[in-house]
C-alpha positions as CSV (number, residue, x, y, z in Angstrom):
1,X,-13.6,-7.4,169.0
2,X,-11.3,-7.1,165.6
3,X,-7.6,-6.7,166.0
4,X,-5.1,-5.9,163.4
5,X,-2.0,-7.9,162.9
6,X,0.0,-5.1,164.6
7,X,-2.5,-5.1,167.7
8,X,-2.3,-8.9,168.1
9,X,1.5,-8.8,168.1
10,X,1.6,-5.9,170.6
11,X,-0.7,-7.8,172.7
12,X,1.3,-11.3,172.4
13,X,4.6,-9.3,173.3
14,X,3.0,-7.6,176.2
15,X,1.9,-11.0,177.4
16,X,5.4,-12.5,177.0
17,X,7.0,-9.7,179.0
18,X,4.1,-9.9,181.7
19,X,4.8,-13.5,181.9
20,X,8.7,-13.0,182.2
21,X,9.0,-10.0,184.3
22,X,5.8,-10.3,186.8
23,X,4.9,-13.9,186.9
24,X,8.1,-15.8,186.5
25,X,10.5,-16.4,189.5
26,X,14.0,-15.2,189.0
27,X,15.1,-18.6,189.4
28,X,13.3,-19.7,186.2
29,X,14.7,-17.1,184.0
30,X,17.6,-18.4,181.7
31,X,18.8,-16.4,178.7
32,X,15.7,-14.6,178.1
33,X,13.4,-17.5,178.4
34,X,11.2,-18.7,181.1
35,X,11.6,-22.3,182.0
36,X,8.8,-24.3,182.8
37,X,6.8,-24.3,185.1
38,X,7.9,-20.5,185.7
39,X,6.9,-20.5,189.4
40,X,7.0,-22.6,192.6
41,X,3.4,-21.2,193.5
42,X,0.8,-23.4,191.7
43,X,-1.6,-20.6,191.4
44,X,1.0,-18.5,189.5
45,X,2.0,-21.5,187.3
46,X,-1.6,-21.9,186.5
47,X,-1.8,-18.3,185.3
48,X,1.3,-18.4,183.3
49,X,-0.3,-21.4,181.4
50,X,-3.6,-19.4,180.8
51,X,-1.5,-16.6,179.4
52,X,0.5,-19.0,177.1
53,X,-2.9,-20.4,175.9
54,X,-4.2,-16.7,175.0
55,X,-0.8,-16.1,173.2
56,X,-1.6,-19.3,171.1
57,X,-5.0,-18.1,170.4
58,X,-3.7,-14.7,169.2
59,X,-0.9,-16.5,167.2
60,X,-3.6,-18.8,165.5
61,X,-5.9,-15.9,164.8
62,X,-3.2,-13.9,162.9
63,X,0.1,-15.8,162.6
64,X,2.1,-13.9,165.1
65,X,5.5,-15.0,165.9
66,X,6.6,-14.7,169.4
């Protein structure tokens, strides 16, 4: 699948929002940033790491700034 720069940016932004609002515990949110590990649940923390890796891949593919 080929994505445009705009599409990669949208996906990276959506992942960031999903990590912040759906996966991170409120305790870990600070000034708009999710502090590591993001969750007391190891499965959720692992999911956060996997999503961050996907963001990195998208960034590397098109130099998207998060």
